[in-house]
Structure formats: structure tokens, C-alpha cells
Residue, then its C-alpha position, 0 to 999 in steps of 0.5 A: m499500500p503505498t504512502l505519499i506527501i501531498d502537500g505537507k499530508k501523509v496519505a496510504v492508497p490502494e495500490g493501482s491507484t493514481i496520484l488523483d486518487a492519493a489527493r482527493a483521499a488526502g482531501v487536497e482539491i487538484p481541477t481536472l475536465c478532462h477527467h471522467d471516474g468511470l472511464e481511463p484516464w487521458g492526462g488530455c486536458r494538462l488543468c490537473v499538473v502537480d509537482l513530484w520528486q521521488p526518492g533517488w532525485d536531487e532535493d531541489w528536482f521536481k517532474l510536472v506530471t498529470s496527476c489522474n495517468h500517473p501512479a503513486k508510489d511509494g514515497v513520493r512527494v507531491f505539490t498542487k499549489s506549487a507557482r510553477v502548477v499555478e503558472t502552468r493551470g494558468v497557461v492552460l484555461d487562459l487558452l482555454l478562455a480564447r477557444c471559448p469565452d461564453a462556457p460558465l465553467i471555463q470563465q470559474l475556473a479563470a476567475d480562479h485562477g486570476i485571470e477574468e480575460t484570455s491574454y490571447a485572441p479570442r475565438e472568431e466564432p465560439d462555443d462551448c467545446i473544449l475538446c476534452a473528448l469525454c463524450t468520444r472516449v465515453c461512446d468508445h466506451l460503450d462500443i458505439t463510436a459514433i462520433s470522434t475527434v475531425n480536423r487539428g489545429a484551430g478546426k478541431e471539433i467533435a462531429p459525425p462522420f461525414h457531418e452527417a446523422p450518424p448511424d452509429c448513434i443510439g440517441c443513449l445521450a451518454c454524451a451529453e449528460v457527461c460534456p462538462t460544459n454541456c454543450i451538446p444539443y438534444e431535443t428530447s419527450n416522450v416519444r420522441r428524441s433526437i440528437w447529432g441531426k439523428e431522429f430517435e423513436m421513444l418506447r414508453d412504459p404501457a402503465t405510466g407513458q413515462a418513456v424510457i429510453t430510444k427503440a436503438q438503444a434498447e435494441f443494442f443493449a439486449g442484442r449485446g448483452g442477452v437481456p431480453g427485450e420485455y426488459f426495456e419497456t417499462s419505467d423503474t419505477t414500474k419494475r420497483r411496484e413490481m418489487a414489491k407488490k412480490f415482498v408484498s405477498l411472500q410468505i414468511l416461514e416460520 
């Protein structure tokens, strides 16, 4: 069980933990944008950088590492608010503020680091996409791969193939739900749902009329996991009511 020191606090964490895990266990806050506990660490946004020292190095030698994917090793010392860590995060947020000047999350993070406006030329046609790739990664994680990053440089963006309605999309909304800046638009109702230019029919609970999931989503998970299609035809509310009735009807054996 590795034991390390983070901002002067000693913390022991299970094997396989990252520095970010250790910091959270120690109650030390490290900002992140591209990290999600349900996905593999990516280290793309660079906002979670920390200064690291490990045994065997000179006492005054430190290395900047991304805490989300750097392993927590025994004996290391971590500094999350050193001058160059704060400066590095400031540069990242300055650039993000130029790309997404109207995104409330970026505005708040930048303000927390003393940046009220970007020192770079703002993007001419800004949106709130920070290219964290959480949406594409969760889509890949579900084995759907309906969207991806396309183009390079200033023209890089998240999009379906050829900017057309993606044939593989099942309308699950995982990409929109995981987006930290809420920049993926969609519309949903008890009858229809639309996202990425694609329309979906909703399955509705016959008992309550409540929309459950899209028909495409039900077919996808039923086909992949072997779950009976009927399972998706009722809402969680109806399932709980039916289970409650079964428990009430059970007899207690002496």
C-alpha cells in the first residue's frame, strides 16, 4: 500500500491508485476537465498537473506530471499548488478562455486562477466545446463509436462521420450527459428524441406512459448483453412497484 505526501499530508492508498486518487483521499482538490471516474484516465486537458519528487532525485528537482494517470508510488512527494503548477494551469485556462470565452465553467475556473479575460485573440466563432474528448471516449467505451474528433489545429472539433446523422448512434445521451460544458444539444420528449441530427423513437412504459429509452438503445443493449427486450419496455418506477408487490405477497416461513 503506497504511502506518499501531498502538500505536506501523508496519505496511504491502495495499489493501482493514481496521484489524483491519493489527493482526493487526502482532501486535496485538483482541478480536472477531461477526467471521469467511469473512464480510463486520459491526461488530455493538462489541468491536473502537479509537481512530483521521488526518492533518489536531487532534493530540489521536481517533475510536472498529470495526476489523473500518474501512478501513486511509495515515498513520493507531491505539490499541487507550487508556482509553476499554478502558472501552467493558468496558461491552459487562458487558452481555453480564448477558445470558449462564453463557457461558464471555463470562466469560473479561469477566475479562480486570477484570469478575467484571455490574453490571446478570442476565437471568432466560439462554442463551448473544450475538446476534452469525454464524449467520444464514453461513446467508444460503450462500443458505439458514433462520434470522434476530426480535423487538426484550430479546426479540430467533435463530429459524426461527414457531419451527417451517424448511423451507429443509438440516442443514449451518454455523450451529452458526460460533457462538462453542456455543449452537445439534443431534444427529448415522451415520444421522440433527436441528437447529432438523428431522430429516435422512444419506448414508453405501457403502465405510466413514461418514456424509458430509445428503441435503438434497447435493441443495442438487448443484442449485445442478451437482456430480454421486454426488460426495457417498463420504467424503473414500474419495476420497483412490481417488485414491491412481489415482496408484499411473500409469506414468511416460521
